[in-house]
Backbone as ProteinMPNN parsed JSONL, in Angstrom:
{"seq_chain_A": "MRALLLEYALTADIKKAAKRAGIARSVHYKWLKKPMYAKAFHATRQQAGEALEAIAVERASVGWEEDVFYQGAKCGTVTRYDSGLMQLLLKGFLPEKYGNKTEISGPQGAPVQARIEIVFVRPGDVTGSGGTDAGLAQQ", "coords_chain_A": {"N_chain_A": [[123.506, 55.626, 16.097], [122.553, 57.02, 18.315], [121.522, 59.299, 17.066], [119.397, 58.236, 15.563], [117.753, 57.227, 17.618], [117.146, 59.587, 18.982], [115.676, 60.974, 17.015], [113.593, 59.165, 16.724], [112.382, 59.336, 19.213], [111.278, 61.842, 18.961], [109.536, 61.594, 16.78], [108.189, 59.135, 16.817], [108.21, 57.285, 14.79], [109.718, 54.978, 12.911], [110.529, 54.886, 10.182], [110.523, 57.611, 9.42], [112.287, 58.601, 11.349], [114.677, 57.261, 10.734], [115.194, 58.308, 8.192], [115.551, 61.039, 8.807], [117.797, 60.787, 10.42], [119.605, 59.976, 8.6], [120.126, 57.332, 7.848], [119.66, 53.96, 6.629], [116.528, 52.36, 7.039], [116.596, 49.629, 7.512], [118.937, 49.246, 8.901], [118.372, 49.902, 11.525], [116.852, 47.652, 12.291], [118.812, 45.686, 12.21], [120.483, 46.6, 14.234], [118.804, 46.182, 16.392], [119.262, 43.596, 17.175], [121.364, 43.731, 18.841], [121.91, 43.684, 22.252], [122.395, 46.03, 23.835], [121.559, 48.191, 22.23], [118.912, 47.411, 21.773], [117.833, 47.605, 24.349], [118.105, 50.378, 24.806], [116.491, 51.304, 22.73], [113.997, 50.316, 23.506], [113.508, 51.835, 25.828], [113.429, 54.377, 24.654], [111.266, 54.029, 23.0], [109.24, 53.851, 24.875], [109.253, 56.485, 25.826], [108.474, 57.823, 23.462], [105.918, 56.786, 23.196], [104.684, 57.879, 25.461], [104.794, 60.571, 24.778], [103.095, 60.577, 22.554], [100.764, 59.835, 23.852], [100.301, 62.101, 25.427], [99.701, 63.967, 23.445], [97.37, 62.797, 22.452], [95.678, 62.992, 24.695], [95.447, 65.76, 24.859], [94.188, 66.369, 22.381], [91.785, 65.061, 22.785], [90.694, 66.234, 25.085], [91.249, 69.059, 25.287], [91.092, 69.845, 22.67], [91.116, 71.282, 19.308], [91.471, 74.148, 17.234], [89.477, 74.889, 14.441], [89.123, 76.342, 11.295], [86.209, 78.058, 10.093], [84.289, 78.388, 7.215], [82.353, 80.461, 5.065], [80.712, 80.774, 2.124], [83.202, 80.771, 0.853], [84.741, 82.535, 2.34], [86.546, 83.029, 5.367], [84.824, 82.841, 8.366], [84.965, 82.458, 11.027], [85.886, 80.378, 13.86], [85.86, 77.031, 15.116], [85.881, 74.841, 17.894], [87.166, 71.637, 17.919], [86.895, 68.267, 19.061], [88.314, 65.067, 19.752], [86.446, 62.458, 20.008], [86.698, 59.709, 19.764], [89.334, 59.202, 20.529], [89.05, 60.013, 23.162], [87.385, 58.0, 24.177], [89.108, 55.758, 23.969], [91.162, 56.575, 25.696], [89.785, 56.726, 28.146], [89.096, 54.029, 28.472], [91.645, 52.99, 28.808], [92.672, 54.388, 31.078], [90.692, 54.059, 33.049], [89.799, 51.195, 33.187], [88.164, 49.455, 34.649], [85.794, 50.779, 34.8], [85.194, 51.822, 32.218], [86.101, 49.932, 30.452], [85.954, 47.093, 28.176], [83.395, 44.977, 28.953], [82.506, 41.723, 29.6], [80.153, 39.921, 30.749], [78.277, 37.298, 31.897], [75.225, 36.636, 33.231], [72.599, 35.34, 35.308], [69.005, 35.704, 35.837], [68.21, 38.849, 37.368], [70.898, 39.353, 37.89], [71.914, 37.119, 39.118], [74.002, 34.177, 39.559], [74.68, 32.171, 36.661], [72.921, 29.238, 36.109], [73.266, 25.881, 35.258], [72.39, 22.734, 33.871], [73.518, 19.65, 33.002], [72.603, 16.831, 31.296], [73.202, 13.522, 30.668], [72.185, 10.946, 28.707], [72.242, 7.585, 28.091], [71.354, 5.549, 25.451], [70.155, 2.58, 24.084], [70.032, 1.26, 20.785], [66.742, 1.201, 19.562], [65.606, 1.296, 22.09], [63.327, 3.073, 24.246], [63.425, 6.584, 24.548], [64.015, 9.109, 27.095], [62.293, 11.145, 26.399], [60.029, 10.121, 25.414], [60.137, 9.225, 22.838], [61.805, 7.392, 20.221], [65.168, 6.411, 19.393], [65.187, 6.724, 16.686], [63.397, 8.749, 16.374], [64.907, 10.753, 17.479], [66.869, 11.095, 15.562], [65.434, 12.36, 13.601], [65.06, 14.861, 14.616]], "CA_chain_A": [[122.464, 55.042, 16.932], [121.957, 58.097, 19.121], [120.731, 60.174, 16.186], [118.151, 57.545, 15.244], [116.934, 57.176, 18.824], [116.653, 60.936, 19.239], [114.628, 61.26, 16.035], [112.454, 58.302, 17.024], [111.707, 59.909, 20.386], [110.529, 63.017, 18.504], [108.554, 61.291, 15.739], [107.527, 57.848, 17.059], [108.073, 56.708, 13.457], [111.045, 54.479, 12.533], [110.851, 55.288, 8.814], [110.85, 59.038, 9.433], [113.478, 58.792, 12.185], [115.846, 56.801, 9.982], [115.444, 59.278, 7.124], [116.115, 62.247, 9.432], [119.131, 60.466, 10.948], [120.472, 59.705, 7.462], [120.505, 55.92, 7.73], [118.62, 53.087, 6.083], [115.664, 51.804, 8.087], [117.024, 48.251, 7.785], [120.034, 49.285, 9.881], [117.729, 49.865, 12.843], [116.477, 46.271, 12.601], [120.061, 44.964, 12.496], [120.919, 47.044, 15.559], [117.935, 45.62, 17.431], [119.817, 42.313, 17.605], [122.369, 44.025, 19.866], [121.191, 43.932, 23.504], [122.53, 47.406, 24.319], [120.683, 49.04, 21.415], [117.521, 46.987, 22.011], [117.425, 48.185, 25.631], [117.968, 51.828, 24.596], [115.327, 51.517, 21.866], [112.798, 50.063, 24.317], [113.307, 53.022, 26.677], [113.036, 55.473, 23.77], [109.895, 53.717, 22.543], [108.366, 54.229, 25.986], [109.174, 57.956, 25.795], [107.678, 58.188, 22.291], [104.535, 56.439, 23.522], [104.184, 58.871, 26.413], [104.582, 61.81, 24.026], [101.865, 60.376, 21.774], [99.649, 59.841, 24.792], [100.055, 63.498, 25.799], [99.013, 64.581, 22.306], [96.015, 62.235, 22.412], [94.917, 63.596, 25.795], [95.146, 67.143, 24.482], [93.194, 66.378, 21.291], [90.509, 64.583, 23.303], [90.133, 67.068, 26.15], [91.389, 70.487, 24.985], [90.641, 70.021, 21.302], [91.897, 72.134, 18.415], [90.657, 75.13, 16.521], [89.325, 74.669, 13.015], [88.499, 77.488, 10.633], [84.884, 77.885, 9.501], [84.159, 79.23, 6.015], [81.018, 80.666, 4.494], [80.836, 81.306, 0.769], [84.609, 80.938, 0.523], [85.446, 83.449, 3.248], [86.609, 82.597, 6.761], [83.895, 83.631, 9.178], [85.155, 82.159, 12.442], [86.531, 79.107, 14.182], [85.116, 76.135, 15.98], [86.756, 73.916, 18.605], [86.854, 70.23, 17.662], [87.422, 67.295, 20.019], [88.354, 63.707, 19.21], [85.724, 61.611, 20.957], [87.238, 58.35, 19.677], [90.498, 59.18, 21.415], [88.563, 60.106, 24.541], [86.923, 56.66, 24.557], [90.281, 54.908, 24.177], [91.852, 57.021, 26.902], [89.003, 56.319, 29.308], [89.252, 52.574, 28.614], [92.985, 52.732, 29.329], [92.861, 54.954, 32.414], [89.692, 53.515, 33.981], [89.246, 50.005, 32.534], [87.102, 48.838, 35.448], [84.554, 51.522, 34.561], [84.928, 52.051, 30.802], [86.648, 48.855, 29.625], [85.005, 46.133, 27.622], [82.954, 44.041, 29.979], [81.741, 40.596, 29.112], [79.692, 39.2, 31.933], [77.033, 36.583, 31.673], [74.596, 36.348, 34.517], [71.217, 34.885, 35.24], [68.009, 36.725, 36.185], [68.565, 39.793, 38.432], [72.329, 39.303, 38.158], [72.29, 35.896, 39.821], [74.877, 33.318, 38.754], [74.035, 31.315, 35.675], [72.854, 27.849, 36.535], [73.093, 24.986, 34.121], [72.312, 21.324, 34.21], [73.823, 18.813, 31.852], [72.103, 15.474, 31.518], [73.651, 12.596, 29.636], [71.351, 9.744, 28.711], [72.719, 6.563, 27.164], [70.209, 4.827, 24.905], [70.471, 1.52, 23.139], [69.152, 1.326, 19.608], [65.432, 0.571, 19.738], [65.04, 1.606, 23.401], [62.552, 4.301, 24.34], [64.196, 7.638, 25.199], [63.331, 9.801, 28.181], [61.319, 12.125, 25.897], [58.866, 9.425, 24.908], [60.339, 8.8, 21.466], [62.882, 6.412, 20.041], [66.347, 7.042, 18.822], [64.831, 7.098, 15.311], [62.786, 10.049, 16.514], [65.986, 11.708, 17.723], [67.559, 11.347, 14.301], [64.62, 13.267, 12.808], [65.086, 16.19, 15.218]], "C_chain_A": [[121.751, 56.14, 17.73], [121.052, 58.991, 18.279], [119.385, 59.531, 15.854], [117.222, 57.54, 16.448], [116.352, 58.545, 19.164], [115.502, 61.276, 18.293], [113.386, 60.409, 16.292], [111.675, 58.836, 18.223], [110.838, 61.096, 19.97], [109.369, 62.665, 17.574], [107.696, 60.065, 16.011], [107.297, 57.102, 15.745], [109.461, 56.289, 12.979], [111.445, 54.949, 11.14], [111.297, 56.755, 8.767], [112.132, 59.295, 10.227], [114.739, 58.381, 11.436], [116.195, 57.795, 8.881], [116.09, 60.539, 7.695], [117.531, 62.014, 9.947], [120.111, 60.135, 9.826], [120.95, 58.274, 7.363], [119.349, 55.149, 7.116], [117.816, 52.499, 7.239], [116.098, 50.395, 8.465], [118.154, 48.186, 8.815], [119.471, 49.214, 11.3], [117.407, 48.425, 13.236], [117.698, 45.39, 12.846], [120.551, 45.316, 13.899], [120.075, 46.446, 16.68], [118.426, 44.273, 17.946], [120.889, 42.488, 18.681], [121.641, 44.401, 21.153], [121.239, 45.381, 23.989], [121.584, 48.342, 23.549], [119.208, 48.691, 21.67], [116.997, 47.593, 23.317], [117.198, 49.695, 25.494], [116.739, 52.131, 23.741], [114.031, 51.323, 22.656], [112.487, 51.274, 25.201], [112.84, 54.213, 25.838], [111.609, 55.27, 23.27], [108.877, 54.082, 23.624], [108.171, 55.74, 26.013], [108.294, 58.42, 24.635], [106.205, 57.905, 22.55], [103.918, 57.439, 24.491], [103.933, 60.212, 25.735], [103.312, 61.722, 23.189], [100.64, 60.419, 22.675], [99.297, 61.272, 25.202], [99.313, 64.231, 24.683], [97.573, 64.093, 22.237], [95.134, 62.846, 23.5], [94.52, 65.024, 25.438], [94.072, 67.207, 23.401], [91.814, 65.952, 21.8], [89.88, 65.554, 24.297], [90.171, 68.569, 25.861], [90.859, 70.791, 23.588], [91.583, 70.879, 20.484], [90.939, 73.039, 17.671], [90.651, 74.804, 15.027], [88.61, 75.867, 12.412], [87.141, 77.102, 10.054], [84.77, 78.869, 8.347], [82.703, 79.32, 5.586], [81.205, 81.383, 3.165], [82.287, 81.661, 0.427], [85.394, 81.849, 1.436], [85.419, 82.894, 4.67], [85.698, 83.487, 7.594], [84.028, 83.34, 10.665], [85.92, 80.866, 12.632], [85.593, 78.293, 15.057], [86.124, 75.194, 16.641], [86.268, 72.496, 18.362], [87.539, 69.367, 18.72], [87.395, 65.923, 19.367], [87.718, 62.756, 20.222], [86.201, 60.162, 20.905], [88.471, 58.19, 20.554], [90.067, 59.222, 22.873], [88.103, 58.73, 25.027], [88.105, 55.733, 24.839], [91.024, 55.286, 25.457], [91.102, 56.587, 28.157], [89.112, 54.806, 29.539], [90.612, 52.232, 29.204], [93.179, 53.2, 30.753], [91.91, 54.354, 33.446], [89.033, 52.27, 33.39], [88.112, 49.346, 33.317], [85.763, 49.522, 35.205], [84.195, 51.592, 33.079], [85.446, 50.946, 29.887], [85.56, 47.959, 29.081], [84.67, 45.109, 28.69], [82.124, 42.947, 29.327], [81.371, 39.779, 30.347], [78.364, 38.557, 31.605], [76.463, 36.258, 33.039], [73.154, 35.903, 34.28], [70.268, 36.028, 35.581], [68.432, 37.538, 37.402], [70.031, 39.688, 38.837], [72.8, 38.069, 38.905], [73.228, 35.064, 38.936], [74.069, 32.463, 37.786], [74.063, 29.894, 36.202], [72.582, 26.989, 35.314], [73.063, 23.55, 34.622], [72.574, 20.547, 32.936], [73.381, 17.404, 32.191], [72.552, 14.618, 30.351], [72.832, 11.327, 29.779], [71.905, 8.787, 27.664], [71.523, 5.735, 26.73], [70.702, 3.762, 23.945], [69.555, 1.653, 21.933], [67.853, 0.552, 19.866], [64.813, 0.838, 21.096], [64.247, 2.901, 23.334], [63.402, 5.332, 25.073], [63.364, 8.273, 26.289], [62.264, 10.762, 27.669], [60.116, 11.429, 25.283], [59.013, 8.939, 23.48], [61.388, 7.724, 21.408], [64.073, 7.125, 19.483], [66.122, 7.391, 17.345], [64.182, 8.48, 15.33], [63.844, 11.128, 16.764], [66.699, 12.07, 16.431], [66.774, 12.338, 13.44], [64.702, 14.681, 13.337], [66.254, 16.944, 14.822]], "O_chain_A": [[120.524, 56.179, 17.808], [119.97, 59.389, 18.71], [118.354, 60.203, 15.862], [116.03, 57.82, 16.313], [115.199, 58.647, 19.585], [114.476, 61.804, 18.721], [112.262, 60.871, 16.101], [110.445, 58.79, 18.238], [109.783, 61.33, 20.56], [108.344, 63.346, 17.57], [106.586, 59.964, 15.49], [106.313, 56.376, 15.601], [110.292, 57.143, 12.673], [112.585, 55.368, 10.936], [112.312, 57.09, 8.156], [112.964, 60.108, 9.824], [115.754, 59.074, 11.497], [117.37, 58.091, 8.663], [117.06, 61.051, 7.137], [118.366, 62.918, 9.919], [121.313, 60.024, 10.067], [122.043, 58.013, 6.861], [118.212, 55.619, 7.086], [118.37, 52.181, 8.292], [115.978, 50.006, 9.627], [118.304, 47.186, 9.517], [120.033, 48.543, 12.167], [117.653, 48.017, 14.371], [117.618, 44.436, 13.62], [120.979, 44.444, 14.655], [120.568, 46.23, 17.787], [118.046, 43.853, 19.039], [121.275, 41.529, 19.349], [120.84, 45.336, 21.156], [120.245, 45.902, 24.494], [120.9, 49.175, 24.144], [118.364, 49.581, 21.769], [115.852, 48.04, 23.382], [116.213, 50.226, 26.007], [116.027, 53.103, 23.996], [113.079, 52.086, 22.489], [111.332, 51.686, 25.308], [111.963, 54.968, 26.258], [110.844, 56.226, 23.138], [107.786, 54.564, 23.321], [107.053, 56.221, 26.2], [107.462, 59.312, 24.805], [105.341, 58.694, 22.167], [102.751, 57.802, 24.349], [102.978, 60.913, 26.071], [102.541, 62.679, 23.121], [99.604, 60.972, 22.305], [98.119, 61.613, 25.31], [98.407, 65.022, 24.947], [96.659, 64.88, 21.993], [93.975, 63.177, 23.25], [93.39, 65.442, 25.687], [93.145, 68.011, 23.495], [90.793, 66.427, 21.303], [88.657, 65.682, 24.344], [89.21, 69.276, 26.166], [90.262, 71.839, 23.346], [92.703, 71.17, 20.903], [89.759, 72.731, 17.504], [91.684, 74.488, 14.438], [87.614, 76.346, 12.954], [86.942, 75.98, 9.589], [85.113, 80.043, 8.485], [81.932, 78.371, 5.731], [81.788, 82.465, 3.104], [82.568, 82.688, -0.191], [86.616, 81.927, 1.312], [84.407, 82.359, 5.122], [85.782, 84.714, 7.541], [83.296, 83.904, 11.477], [86.519, 80.331, 11.699], [84.656, 78.821, 15.656], [87.108, 74.797, 16.016], [85.095, 72.19, 18.576], [88.619, 69.697, 19.208], [86.543, 65.651, 18.521], [88.368, 62.309, 21.167], [86.116, 59.455, 21.909], [88.637, 57.178, 21.235], [90.651, 58.546, 23.72], [88.396, 58.339, 26.157], [88.104, 55.007, 25.833], [91.461, 54.414, 26.208], [91.716, 56.132, 29.122], [89.209, 54.36, 30.682], [90.732, 51.303, 30.002], [93.785, 52.495, 31.56], [92.292, 54.163, 34.6], [87.832, 52.283, 33.117], [87.208, 48.752, 32.729], [84.711, 48.909, 35.386], [83.028, 51.442, 32.716], [85.253, 51.011, 28.673], [84.397, 48.053, 29.474], [85.552, 44.462, 29.255], [81.168, 43.216, 28.6], [82.191, 39.047, 30.9], [77.447, 39.204, 31.097], [77.137, 35.677, 33.89], [72.59, 36.076, 33.199], [70.678, 37.188, 35.612], [68.956, 36.981, 38.366], [70.37, 39.91, 39.999], [73.967, 37.984, 39.287], [73.246, 35.227, 37.716], [72.93, 32.086, 38.06], [75.09, 29.409, 36.678], [71.771, 27.334, 34.455], [73.638, 23.215, 35.658], [71.921, 20.766, 31.915], [73.736, 16.856, 33.234], [72.312, 14.95, 29.19], [72.793, 10.714, 30.846], [72.021, 9.139, 26.491], [70.758, 5.267, 27.573], [71.56, 4.016, 23.1], [68.42, 2.114, 22.061], [67.871, -0.591, 20.324], [63.611, 0.633, 21.264], [64.479, 3.731, 22.455], [64.028, 5.022, 26.086], [62.165, 8.017, 26.403], [61.397, 11.163, 28.445], [59.265, 12.089, 24.686], [58.101, 8.301, 22.955], [61.812, 7.202, 22.44], [64.004, 8.304, 19.138], [66.803, 8.267, 16.813], [64.387, 9.283, 14.421], [63.7, 12.267, 16.32], [67.087, 13.221, 16.23], [67.361, 13.071, 12.644], [64.442, 15.625, 12.592], [66.424, 18.088, 15.246]]}, "name": "protein", "num_of_chains": 1, "seq": "MRALLLEYALTADIKKAAKRAGIARSVHYKWLKKPMYAKAFHATRQQAGEALEAIAVERASVGWEEDVFYQGAKCGTVTRYDSGLMQLLLKGFLPEKYGNKTEISGPQGAPVQARIEIVFVRPGDVTGSGGTDAGLAQQ"}
């Protein structure tokens, strides 16, 4: 169990961790039914997530060097950044500013005002719009 958890903390990948620990992946899922292992796995999963987050922050903010080639020969390097990761990180760290916002408002940001009117009409009676219910059926 310890070997699997250690490998999972390093890889954040159950399949890879089980292979490195020398056990079948299905064993992990059997162990999850045991409260002690489930609690230890949850804590390890948190650590793995924090390690992944650190890598994501680095790739988004510090970037990585990539070789540049011209006519088959290396002529330099360029620093690349992952802007998609940066967007996700900003949404997570500052959701009030960068999160998905769905707000419906009226003119100049005023509250939306609505009026619902229910009109009961008997067949053959004239409706409020000047037509009959036969006219409504055509609309």
